[in-house]
ROPAVO-221761 format. One record per residue: x, y, z of N, C-alpha, C in turn. Coordinates in steps of 0.001 Angstrom, whole numbers, plus 500000, padded with zeros to 6 digits. Layout:
% residues N
XYZXYZXYZ...
% end
This chain:
% residues 190
488243833252149012487644831931149023486489831852150024486660832491151156485623832485152187484357833185151717484505834198150850483348834924150328482519834003149431483182833211148590482471832289147693481717831219148472482306830749149541481636829756150382480403830377151044480535831609151530479403832300152158478275832531151137478635832900149912477628833105148861476943831776148525477719830699148421477141829380148122476184828944149224476580829150150478475706828781151599474449829641151568474593830936151296473435831826151219472477831409150110473008831058148948472157830608147844471468829289148173472170828393148849471577827120149246470408827344150205470604828209151187469538828507152157468371829194151456468657830157150583467606830852149853466829829886148951467527828969148294466867827965147451465959827049148259466421826673149436465603825819150303464340826544150750464454827817151060463289828599151477462316828761150312462828829012149122461966829179147949461248827868147596461877826734147857461237825447147567460056825192148495460048825803149664458958825620150617457730826462150278457922827472149452456813828358149110455811827614148227454500827678148572453496826985147746453357827650146378452964826855145397452785827378144041451514828223143976451368828941142881450184829771142690448910828949142661448966827775142020447786826906141941447412826404143333448391826040144145448110825579145506447486826691146342447950827926146161447377829047146916445945829327146460445676829219145144444312829409144643443380828317145158443866827080145154443058825954145635442762826108147119443736826581147871443535826827149296442468827894149504442511828957148703441492830010148816440111829464148461440032828631147420438764828028147025438187827179148159439013826322148744438530825427149801438214826180151088438975827219151404438663828020152598437337828766152415437103829271151205435830829944150925434683828945151018434882827748150478433850826703150559433563826348152011434605826265152816434425825953154240433625827053154924433927828298154587433204829434155171431735829413154765431443828905153569430058828818153086429372827524153514430004826762154388429460825514154935429290824430153866430270824327152961430235823280151939431160822100152263431924822155153300432758821064153806433554820358152705434585821021152163435379820404151098436346819348151640436607818359150801437538817286151145438156816765149858439407816366149892440054815728148749440021814225148984439441813491148035439289812033148193439715811321146923439882810016147040440098809192145847438779809122145087438855809157143792437646809133142961436836807872143262435536808016143574434709806831143835434638805922142600434399804640142830434376803645141751433281803880140729432222804554141097431092804748140186431181806030139377432255806814139544432433808076138824433608807961137868433439808522136692434543808577135731435491809695136160436697809311136503437688810274136957438677810606135861439949810622136217441005810958135279440992810002134095441233810523132910441245809751131661439918809034131421438832809537131997437478808991131830437371807522132245438182807116133213438117805758133740437458805803135110436653804788135398435950804736136674436941804634137833436745805488138844437519805411140075438979805789139962439360806572138972440778806890138799441059808348139160442078808572139959442509809923140312441945810408141638442162811680141881441674812334143094440599813340142697439710813630143638438573814478143329438175815265144571437627816446144358437101817244145458435702816772145810435442816651147089434117816266147580433600817423148422432527818054147990431934819178148708430587818719149250430444818759150566429263818225151231428439819345151840427144819296151575426202820231152184425392819448153215425554819802154481424814819153155562423509819918155765422412819169155842421083819774155962420439819357157268419850820319157968419155820043159219417727819582158928417236818662159701415833818205159640415385817756158244416288817168157491415961816664156156416421815221156077415587814379155524415932812967155334415982812715153831417177812451153324417359812214151895417559810733151626417060810248150487417327808851150128418782808709149673419282807501149734420626807264149224420552807214147704421212808167147057421172808253145604422561808451145033422729808038143804423979808198143072423639808751141697424209809891141352423992810474140035425341810806139417425506810393138187426702810718137434426336811815136449427242812742136190426976813812135237427380813332133852426398813324132944426638812933131556426041814023130679426873814645129854426445815716128953425738816851129693426249817230130852425694818349131599424399818064132328424017816780132420422786816401133122423095815307134141422279815260135190422416814204136186421717812955135671422402811834135762421832810553135352421966809578136512420891808855136858420952807933137995421985806838137751422635806445138817423703805463138730423690804626139993423857803343139838424026802477140998425515802402141297425884802274142556427312802172142857427889800887142283429123800953141850429792799782141310430389799008142478430005797750142580430556796903143633430921795566143024431338794626143836431749793328143309430567792556142717429323792788143223428160792067142694427553792787141491428019794003141218427395794824140203428018794551138844427179794533137817427667794320136460427167795448135567427843795664134449427428796675133494426782795995132314425714796611131804425088796061130612425729796682129368425204796395128191425805796863126941425804798376126793424896799069127461424791800514127332425599801248128399426339800552129238427126801177130288426346801417131557425044801086131558424248801255132766424616800157133759424523800480135014424903799531136051423655798845136583423710797541136675422587796792137226423089795936138376422274795791139369422611794972140514421451794007140716421631792732140372420532791792140436419948791622141830420744791791142867420231791595144220419407792793144696419646793983144120418891795182144500418508795927143228417523795453142492417233796032141189416913797519141199416202798014142184415882799447142183416119800093143536416759799381144450416913799906145802417797801147145847418841801221145038419736802366145102419595803295143911418804802947142929418627803816141772417396804690142010417607805987142035416542806955142290416464807879141077415286808027140498415125808796139265414607810215139491414576810690140722414028812010141017414765813117140267416069813034140192416855814074139532417301813673138121416698812643137556417095812180136227416912813301135203417930813510134403417969814528133338417902815962133880418210816128135157418244817470135755419520818168135257419391819347134611420603820039134132421388820605135312422689820732135130423524821252136212423211822717136511423022823538135500422735824964135687423690825621136685424967825410136460426009826015137280426793826984136405427673827790136988428519828646136153429245827812135089429359828371133908429874827657132737431215826975132988432070827603133766433394827042134010433332825795134913432279825668135716432158824540136641431526823308136001430699823499134995429922822392134421430785821205133991431869821394133229432645820213132832433440819571133976433532820252135102434323819750136222433511818917137203432191819094137217431326818339138131431126816947137555431393815915138365431362814535137882430240813694138481429779814025139682428738813209140297428113813875141503426919813369141860426181813854143021425717812635143810425852812726145121425481811614145999424708812202147165423673811499147597422945811942148793422730810754149716422688811056150983422434810025151994422110810733153305421102810248153979420689810765155285420421812266155209421272813091155806421032814531155817422116815304155073422734814682154077423785815380153350423697815113151854424117816112151098424214815997149651425651816328149280426243815497148458427659815612148117427800815829146617428661816767146240429027816966144837430495816597144688430769815735143729432140815360143409432551816163142179433638816914142291434094817699141152435590817909141222436164818255140083437602818473139979437909819917140356437921820186141657438122821549142121439519822067141806440488821174141705441840821638141379441904822163139946441116821598139039441096822099137654440442823471137577439563823775138513438901825080138545439910826203138712440992825967139433441973827023139709443197826950138813443308825947137956444471825823137066444270826681135821445269827474135470445127828361134311444906827619132988445423826418132837445245825709131565443844825106131430443075824965132513441705824469132453440674825599132545440978826613133306440059827726133520440768829008133100440644829356131839441326830538131304440811831830131920439587831813132444438969833021132973438936833033134492439870832316135118439903832287136580440109833695137122439317834037138112439487835289138843439089835009140286439898835465141200439631835226142622438272835790143030437820836842142350436518837448142670435359836532142316435568835554141436434489834660141002434314833449141922435234833220142818435164832028143669433882832020144496433647833066145239432472833074146120431152833015145351430950833815144285429692833694143543429505832293142928430580831702142424430476830355141851430110829328142915430734829440144094430422828499145167429012828733145726428573829972145749427194830246146174426192829654145185426513829716143890425644829094142880425615827581143070426774826985143369426842825547143628426016825182144859426146825970145923425403825688147148423898825816146913423469826834146176422039827004145883421516825821145075422296825361144117421867824223143302421811822956144154422766822791145056422757821634145946421520821656146844421147822823147350419943822938148177418692822626147359418661823075146108417534822780145220417413821268145008418540820611144703418522819164144497418077818441145763418575818876146919418201818240148185416708818387148451416153819556148209414715819772148401413909818883147459414371818772146230413668817944145254413730816467145657414894816019146153415022814628146621414176814369147869414137815344148766413388815186150014411889815076149756411394815856148799409962815824148509409611814731147515410614814249146783410369813197145801409689813694144551409684815009144346409007815575143168409984815936142087
% end
């Protein structure tokens, strides 16, 4: 009888230890974010902003990865771009004073063009194919450019069938290069 009790206690302890082990997706996501941090992309998990279509294509729903590129000696305008059909489209933030017109565009009567910037309008994402459907928006302000994307879907096998740990750094370097390109274009206004 004492042997069965010892085996039960051992299995209970082993089960508790196994429950503490992170899943494969969590370990992949950790590697992705650590690589992004090493490349100076400053990843963060945030609630989906109100002006971005998140989970189930509803505005402001779910959680999203926010990757920020901080730029020295650069002054960027405050801009909001939503990704529609693989292109950046200008967007005003949704607030209590903001209304949507029949075409889904956001208008703010008190600031008709103050926050809408067309510099990157219709700019293609030109990112690795697996990242394009995951990028949802781009925001700039002061000396930083932010990309909002579903980084957790990037590492999930059911969303990214071709996930390979070797592709993380090249994909993030492509994202960083594109972010620098967008920032330069916003800074010069061309």
